[in-house]
N, C-alpha and C positions, 0 to 999 in steps of 0.2 A: 501085395502088391504084383511082385513075382509071376503071379496066375495070371491079373489083368495085364502086365505089361506082356506075355509071349501069347495071348490067347490070341487066335484069329477073328478074324471081322471087331463089328460091331461092341462099343462098351457102355452101356444105355444105362445114364446115371437120375435119377430124381434130386433134384437143386432145390434145397429149404432154406428159407433165410435168402434168398439169394444175391441181395442187394444190387449191384449192375453188372450183376456174373463173371466177375473178374475172374473167381475160382475157379469156373467153369469153362473160361477160356483158357485159363491156366493149367488147369489139368488135361483141358482139350491137347493142347500143346506138347505136353508130356506124355500124353499117352494116345498116340492115334490111335482114330477112333472112335475117340469118346463125345457122346452125343447123349447132351440133358434130354430127357422126354418130356418133362414137366418144369415148370419153374415156380418154385410161389416162392413172394415178395406182397408184403402189405402195404411198402412205401409205393403210392403213386409214380412218384419221376424216378424210383430206379426201375420197376415197372417197364414204364415208358424207355428207359434205356436200353432193357432186356428187350425190347420188342423193336428199336433199331440195332442196336445188335443183330439181330436175326435177319432184319433188310440189308444188311452188310454185309451177313454171312460171317459173321465173327462168332454167331453162336446157331445151330440149327432151329429150325422151325420148332416149334413146341408151344402146347399150350401155357399161358401164366394165370395161375389163381393165386386170390388178394389177401386170405386168412390163413395162417397154417393151422388155426386152431376150429378153421371149418373146415379145410381141406380133409376131403374122403379120398384117401387114395389105394383102398379097395380095390380098383383095379389092375392098380402097378405091382401088385404081389405075384413075384413069380418071372414079371416083367423087367427088373431092375437088375443092374449088376452092382451097381454103387449109389452109397444118399450120400450126398456135399450141401453140408451147414454152415454158415457163415454165422449164428447166431447174434444177437445183440452184444456187442462190449462195454456198451455202457455201464450195465450194473458191475462189471468188474476194472473198467481198465483204471487208471493212476488216477486219470482229469476227470472221470465220470464219479467214482467213488467219492473224490474228496468234495465234487459239488454236489452230490449228494448228503454229503456227512455238514457240509456248512447249511443247505436247507432244513434240516433232521430231519431228513427223507431217507429211506432203508434202501438198500445194497445187497450187493448178491444176491444170492436166492430169494432171500426176503423183499426183493424190488418184486412185487406180485404182478409188475405189469408187463417186465421183458426179461427180469431176472430168470423166472421160470420157464423158460420157452425149450431150456436145453431136454426137459422134461415130455414136453411133448413131442422133439425131436425122436425120444429115449422112445415112447410108446407107435409111433410111424416106422421105425428101426425095426420094434419087434415086431411089428403087423406086415413089413418087406422082407425081412431079411436077406438084405444085399448081402456081397461075399465082402464089400471094402465101403468102408464109412470115411470120408475127407470131412474134417471137422476144424472152423478157423474160427479163432477169440484173437486177442492181444494176450499181449508178456504177460501179464500183470495175473493173467486167470493162474497162471502158475502157482504166484504168490497169497491169492487176494486170500483174505482171510485163515490167516499164519496158513495155508495150502490147503485148508479142509474144504475149499470149494473142488478144489483139481481134482483134491482124490476120491471126493465122491463123484466126480464124471469119470472118473478113470476105474471107480472099482464097477461102476455101475454098467459099465463097457465090455467090463473082463469077465461079470461076475457070473456065471450058470444061472444059478437062483432068482435074479432079476431078470432071466429068459434069454439073455446074451451073453457070446461065448469070445468075444474079438481079443483078437492080439493086438493089445494099446502098443502103437508107434508115435514117437513125438517128436518135435523140432520146432523150433524161436528161428522164422526165418526175416530178417530185416529186410524189410520191403522197399523200403527208399534207393 
């Protein structure tokens, strides 16, 4: 992160699972010059909020793609310094896991609908090779499945055999 903070000029980011763009707004406030060059968000309401934030100049103008699974970011390779991703929390949160268990449904990485999106993000990270990655999720991600879920994510990001070699720094931030 120090390299980004000290670098002059714009910092370009690719925003995956953008939600309403809150992570990107926050990074933009923390790192002057950060600009998401593309957002990927499948929820129509959240995508509409992103577009509205662009109209208010809270976010810079950028295309909004509607599906991470069909996103072809080939054109962004070498053009993004940072990838942000707030991948779905429901498969990992205390409330989400409790609900899924009560309904006899899979959770965590066993939830094939949204629990495996981290691995799609991993493929995009490999293809784009950004300098920095900001991942956002719920506190319970660290302890989900007896810490196995977080360990997989951590080891994936720092493992050169996986094609990645990032230094992982973590922090739980109370957003309230």
